[in-house]
N, C-alpha and C positions, 0 to 999 in steps of 0.2 A: 539472383536478382533481388535487391531489397525493395520492399514496397511499404509505404506509409499508409496506415489505415486510421481513420478518425471516426469518433462517435460523439454526439452532442447530448448533454444531460441538462435538466432544469430542476431547480429546487428553490424553495422560499426559505430565507434565513434572516434572522434579526441579530444585530450585534450592537455593541457600544464600545467606543475607543476611550480607554482610560487616559485622563489628562490631555486629551486632544483639545486644541484651541479653536474648535469650530463646532458646528451643529452635530457632527458625528460622535461627540462625546455622549449624546443622549441615545437611548435605545431607539433604533430605527431598523427598518427591514428593506430587503432587496429581493428581486426576482433574479436569482443568479442563473447564468448559463455557463456550463463547463464543457469545454471541448478537449477530449482526451485523444492524443495521437500516439500510436505505437508504430514501431518499425520492425520488420522481420522478413523472412523469406516464405513464400507460399509453400504449403505442404505438397510434396511431390510423392504421392502414394496412391495409386489407383484403387487400393483396397480401403482407404480411409474415407469416411463420409465427409471429412473436412478437406479433401483433396482440392488443391488450388487456392486454399484460404490461408491468409496470414494468421488470422484468428476468426472464429465465428463471431459475428457481431453480438449474438446472444450471449456468448461466453464473456465477452468484454463487458457487456451490460451487467451481467451478474456480479462481476468483480467490482465495478465502479458503484453499482447500487449498494452492495453490501458494505463497502468501506466508506463511502461518502454520502450518496443521496439518502439512503435509509437512515443514516445517523444525523445528518445536518438539516434535512428538510423539516421546516417548521420548528426549528430550534432557535433558542436565544444563546448566542455564543459570547462569552465574556472572558477577559484575561483574568488569571488567577488572583491578582491583587485588586480587583475591582471592588469598590465599596458597595456596589449593587448586589453582590452575592449574598451578603447578610440580610438584605431586605427581601430577598426572594426565597429564603430557606423554607418558609412554611407554605409555599405555593406548589402547585403541581405542574408548573411550567417545565417544558422539556428544555433544560439548560445544560450547555456544555461549557465546562471551564477549561481553558487552555493555558499553558505556561508562556504564552506570548500574546502580543497585541493582535486581535483578529482582523487584520487588514487583508485585503485581497492578496497582497504580495506574500504575507506570512502564511496565509491559508494555502496558497499554491505550493510553497515549500513543504508544508505538512502533507498535503495530498500527494505530492511527488514521492516523498519518502514511503508513505503507505503503499502506493501503487507499485513502486519498484520492488517491494518485498513480496507482493502477491501475484505479479504477472508470471505467466509461464516462462521457463528459462529460455525458450526459443525466441522470445520477444524482448525488446527494450522500449522503455518509455521514451518517446521522442520529444513530445512537448505537451504542455497544458496551457489552456487559455481560459481565463475566468472573467466573464462579463459581470460586473457589479450593476451596471445599468446598460441601456441600449448603446450608449456612446462611450462608456468607460470600461476598460479591461486591463488586466495584467497578464503577462505571459511568462512561462518557464520553459527553457529549452535545455535538454540534457547536455548538449555540447558546450553550454556556458557554465556548467557546474562540475 
């Protein structure tokens, strides 16, 4: 029997969108909320301390924190062709330069690729939901990709 299991994560991140025609072209930040949902079958092994679990929430937390939260929390994320990069070279800002526009949509694609490589083989990434604000979010579903 397949079960979906979800865990929610929060992090603060700033970004700027290159050549955007609105306010988001300027450096600005968000309190992001990421919901990670995996799908799998509960472990059926009376000798396992994880018996009955699809994955231990703590194990999922370790994976997501290592790949995403610890990297992106309180970071400034910019696309590699941003003119802002040169202006920030002599600062000690935690800056991440990506080969794409750091929109919620593209960040989800990036997060999905990273998570799919690191999840245990017994699990599949089912979906991701990234809230940029309390009322605005993007979603990624494995079945759509």
